[in-house]
N, C-alpha and C positions, 0 to 999 in steps of 0.2 A: 758463737754466742748461744747461751742456753736459754730455754724458755723462761727461766727465772730472771735472767738479766734483762729481758726485753720488757719487764714491767715498768710502767712510768712511776717516777718518784721513788723515794727511799723505801725499802721494805720495813715493815713494823716488827717489833720484837717477837710477837707471837708467831708471825709467819716464819721468822728465822728459826725459832725453836722447833716449829713443825718440820722445817727442812732438815735440821740437824737430826731430829728423831727419825725421820724417814730415811736419811742417809745411813744412820746406824742400824736401823731395822733391816734395810736391804742387804746389809753385810753380816747380819746376825751378831752384832757387836753388843747388844743389850746385856748379855751375861757379864761382860767386862766393865760395863758402865755403872759400877757400884759407887756409892758416895766416896769411899776411901780411894778408889782408883781415879775418879774424876778430880778429887782434891789434889792428889799427887800430880796428875797431869797438868792441872792448873798451876801448881807451884813450879813445875819444870818450865812451862811456857812463860810464866812471869819472870823466871830467872833468865831465860833467853832474851827477853826484852831488856832486863837490867844489863845484860852483857853488852848490848849495843852502846849503852851510855856510861859504862863502868869507868873508863879512864878519861872521859871528856871533861873539859872545864865547863863551868856554868854557861859561859858564852858559847862554846862549841855545842853544848846540848841544846841551847835555844835555837841554833841554826841547823839542827840535824835533818830537818825535812828539806833543806835546800839542795842536798845531794840526792840525786834520783835513786841511786842504788841503795843508799842507807834508808831513804824514805820508804822504799819498797820493803825492806827488811822490817822497819818499824811497823808499817801497816800490817804485814803478815803476822808478826808476833802479837800485835794488839788483837787481830782477828782470832788467833789461836787462844789467847787468854779469854776473850769474850765467848768463844764457842764452848770452851770447857765450863765456864761459869754458867752459861745458859743451860748446858746439859745437866750440870749439878742442880740448878734450880728446878729443872723439869723432874729429875729423879726424886728430889726431896719435896716437891710440891710447894716451892717458894715462888711467889710472884716478885721478881726482882725489882720492878718499878715501885711496887707497894713497900717492899723492904727498904728501898732507898728513901722514899718519901718519909717513912716512919723514922728512919735514922736521922734525916735532916731535921725533922721536927724535934727529936730529942736533943740534937746538937744545938739547935737554936735556943732551947731552954737552958742547957748546960753552959753555953758560951754566948750570953747575950751581947749584942753589938753595943759598943760604948755610945753613950748619949752625946750627940753633937760634938763639934770641935772644942 
């Protein structure tokens, strides 16, 4: 168990971004963490997540987390996608939560919910 995993409750997004930045800095990876490289890595990891679901039926895909080995792979690929997305946000100076909130606001205006039944 690492010191980080002993923390009570779920970590916050900013703390995870700091851990990712510290991990990369400790290995001198910053020169490689350009926006272009991070977007490419993000795409690769998203494709690896797609690969798990590629030939499943809709019903099988809904049950993917029931198999422990597949569930582990799904969690790992989701973590990889999120890690590269957070690193990209860090490099570009984008607040991912603010960006998401703004996008939801725009979508609510573009696609209003229908009035009642």
